[in-house]
C-alpha positions in Angstrom: 94.1 67.3 8.9 96.1 69.2 11.6 94.8 72.6 12.7 97.2 75.5 13.1 97.9 76.5 16.7 96.7 80.0 17.6 98.6 82.3 20.0 97.3 85.2 22.1 96.5 88.4 20.4 98.1 91.7 21.5 94.8 92.8 23.0 94.5 89.6 25.0 98.0 90.0 26.3 97.4 93.6 27.3 94.2 92.5 29.1 96.1 89.8 31.0 98.9 92.2 32.0 96.4 94.7 33.2 94.6 92.1 35.3 97.9 90.9 36.8 99.1 94.4 37.5 95.8 95.2 39.3 96.1 92.0 41.4 99.8 92.7 42.1 99.0 96.2 43.1 96.3 95.2 45.5 98.5 92.5 47.0 101.4 94.9 47.5 99.0 97.4 49.1 97.7 94.8 51.5 101.3 93.8 52.3 102.4 97.4 52.9 99.3 98.0 55.1 100.0 94.8 57.1 103.6 95.7 57.6 102.7 99.2 58.8 100.1 97.8 61.1 102.5 95.2 62.5 105.2 97.9 63.0 102.7 100.1 64.8 101.5 97.3 67.0 105.1 96.3 67.9 106.0 99.9 68.8 102.9 100.4 71.0 103.5 97.0 72.7 107.1 98.1 73.5 105.8 101.4 74.9 103.2 99.6 77.0 105.8 97.2 78.4 108.1 100.1 79.3 105.2 101.8 81.2 104.4 98.6 83.0 108.1 98.3 84.1 107.8 101.7 85.8 104.8 100.4 87.8 106.6 97.2 88.7 109.6 99.1 90.0 107.5 101.3 92.2 105.0 98.7 93.4 106.9 97.3 96.4 107.9 100.7 97.7 104.4 102.2 97.4 102.8 99.2 99.2 105.3 99.5 102.1 105.2 103.4 102.2 104.5 104.9 105.6 104.5 101.7 107.6 105.0 102.7 111.3 105.4 106.4 110.5 103.2 109.5 111.0 101.6 110.7 107.8 100.8 114.4 108.6 103.5 116.8 107.5 104.3 118.5 110.8 104.6 115.4 112.8 106.5 113.6 110.1 109.1 116.4 109.9 109.3 116.6 113.7 109.9 112.9 114.2 112.6 112.8 111.5 114.3 116.0 112.7 118.1 115.5 112.2 117.7 113.0 109.4 118.7 115.5 106.7 117.9 113.5 103.6 114.1 113.3 104.3 113.3 115.6 107.2 112.0 118.3 104.8 109.7 115.9 102.9 105.9 116.2 103.3 105.1 112.8 104.8 105.9 109.2 103.7 104.5 109.9 100.2 105.1 113.3 98.7 105.1 114.8 95.2 107.3 117.7 94.0 106.1 119.8 91.1 103.9 116.9 89.9 106.8 115.0 88.3 109.0 113.9 91.2 107.8 111.2 93.6 109.3 110.8 97.1 108.6 107.6 99.1 109.7 106.7 102.6 109.1 103.0 103.2 109.9 100.0 105.4 111.5 96.7 104.5 111.0 93.8 106.9 114.1 92.2 108.5 112.6 88.9 109.6 113.6 89.7 113.2 111.1 90.3 116.0 111.1 91.9 119.5 111.6 89.3 122.2 109.6 91.2 125.0 107.1 94.0 125.6 108.5 97.5 126.4 107.2 100.8 127.6 109.3 103.4 125.9 109.8 107.0 126.9 110.7 109.7 124.4 114.3 111.0 124.2 115.7 108.2 126.4 117.9 105.3 125.4 116.3 101.8 125.7 117.9 98.4 125.4 115.6 95.9 123.7 116.2 92.3 123.0 115.5 91.0 119.5 115.2 87.5 118.1 118.2 87.6 115.8 121.4 89.4 114.9 121.1 92.6 112.9 123.3 93.2 109.9 125.5 96.2 110.4 125.7 96.4 106.6 122.0 97.4 106.6 121.7 99.2 109.9 124.1 101.6 111.5 124.3 104.1 114.4 124.6 107.1 112.2 121.2 108.7 112.8 121.7 111.5 110.2 121.3 108.7 107.6 118.3 106.4 107.0 120.4 103.4 108.0 120.5 104.8 111.5 116.8 104.3 111.9 114.5 101.3 112.2 110.7 100.9 112.1 108.7 99.1 114.7 105.1 99.2 113.4 103.3 98.9 116.7 105.0 102.2 117.9 103.7 104.2 114.9 106.9 106.1 115.2 110.4 105.3 113.8 113.3 105.0 116.2 116.9 106.0 116.2 119.6 103.2 116.5 122.1 104.1 119.2 124.0 100.8 119.5 124.0 97.3 118.1 125.4 94.5 120.3 124.4 91.0 119.0 120.7 90.6 119.8 120.6 93.7 122.0 119.5 96.9 120.2 119.8 100.3 121.9 117.2 102.7 120.5 115.8 106.2 121.2 112.2 107.1 120.2 111.1 110.6 119.4 107.7 109.8 120.9 106.7 107.7 123.9 104.8 104.4 123.2 104.3 100.7 123.9 106.3 98.2 122.0 104.5 94.9 121.4 105.9 91.4 121.9 107.4 90.0 118.6 106.8 93.2 116.7 108.9 92.8 113.5 111.8 95.2 112.9 112.0 96.9 109.5 114.7 98.8 107.7 113.9 102.5 107.0 114.5 103.3 103.3 113.6 106.3 101.0 113.3 106.6 97.3 113.0 109.5 94.8 111.9 108.9 91.2 111.7 111.1 88.2 112.2 111.2 84.4 115.2 112.9 82.7 116.0 112.9 79.0 113.6 110.1 78.1 114.7 107.8 80.9 113.0 106.9 84.2 115.4 107.2 87.2 115.1 106.1 90.8 117.4 107.5 93.5 118.1 105.4 96.5 118.3 108.0 99.2 120.1 105.6 101.6 123.0 105.2 99.1 122.5 108.6 97.5 122.8 107.2 94.0 120.4 107.7 91.1 120.1 104.8 88.6 118.6 104.8 85.1 115.9 102.1 85.2 113.7 102.3 82.1 114.5 104.0 78.8 111.8 105.3 76.5 109.8 107.0 79.2 109.0 110.5 78.0 107.2 111.7 81.1 105.7 110.6 84.4 103.2 112.5 86.5 102.2 111.9 90.0 99.2 113.0 92.1 98.9 112.3 95.8 95.6 112.7 97.7 96.5 112.9 101.3 92.9 112.6 102.5 92.2 109.3 100.7 95.7 108.0 100.6 95.5 107.4 96.9 98.6 107.9 94.7 97.9 108.3 91.0 100.6 107.7 88.4 100.5 108.5 84.7 103.3 107.1 82.5 103.9 108.4 78.9 106.1 105.9 77.1 107.3 105.5 73.5 108.3 102.9 71.0 111.8 102.4 69.6 111.5 104.0 66.2 111.8 107.8 65.7 109.9 108.8 62.6 110.9 111.7 60.4 107.4 113.2 60.6 105.0 113.8 63.5 103.0 110.7 63.8 101.4 111.0 67.3 98.6 113.5 68.0 99.2 116.7 69.9 96.9 115.7 72.7 95.9 112.3 74.1 92.7 111.7 76.0 94.5 109.7 78.7 97.2 112.4 79.3 95.5 115.3 81.1 98.7 117.3 81.4 98.7 119.4 78.2 100.0 119.1 74.7 102.8 116.6 73.8 106.1 118.1 72.9 107.0 117.8 69.2 109.9 115.5 69.9 107.6 113.1 71.6 105.3 113.2 68.7 107.9 111.7 66.4 107.3 108.4 68.2 104.4 106.0 68.7 103.4 106.6 72.3 101.0 105.2 74.9 99.8 106.3 78.3 99.2 104.0 81.2 97.5 105.2 84.4 97.4 103.4 87.8 96.0 104.4 91.2 97.5 102.9 94.3 95.9 103.1 97.7 98.6 103.5 100.3 97.4 101.3 103.1 99.7 102.4 105.9 
């Protein structure tokens, strides 16, 4: 004899629905938590990458800062007297108000000096070099950085008075001995700062400021003249601006006071680096 099939009772259906709703709720909670965590990680990764880009931009200039130049304020300013763009700076590395970095650095030309020379100050000297010098990069206008070159063995930059093939006419502000095959370097200067959430660098030679990295809320610099250590702190943000304040008012790695409310609408990170300027 066939038995009658029996369906679920109302109580059983309610219990099943309750269990399913609990499982679904837990799953959705985990999914939402995972998405928030993933979003936060992505934003902090973006912020960190931006801060690292600032360090990468400054790395070469910092490492070449001060090569063949005096580093004390008075002598630096005396040597560069007449070079209006940098003669008031306090040495090859200087910081203005904690948030503007100024660097005077040397770029190798790949050309050397063909002989040894004894140079007197304030006198024109013709020196022979091992290759032609590009007049696009070096000029005889000594009120601009292009009108100067660096010869590291002199420990003093020199003015370019004339360029004629492999003969370079120079004038040095200080007397000194020029070594055989000392390499010539271009003199360049850079100023960097943050404005309206963007990191800028200004090429003093070309007198043009360029936006380099967006999403940089602040940069602070500290220069220790005695140890030649340059400290840089970069405060960078992610891409998403949240409606509420999601970052704390203070950060342990940012020793420069409270974060502005606008900054706190973003996920932010702080990167700190110390460079020892070797020249």
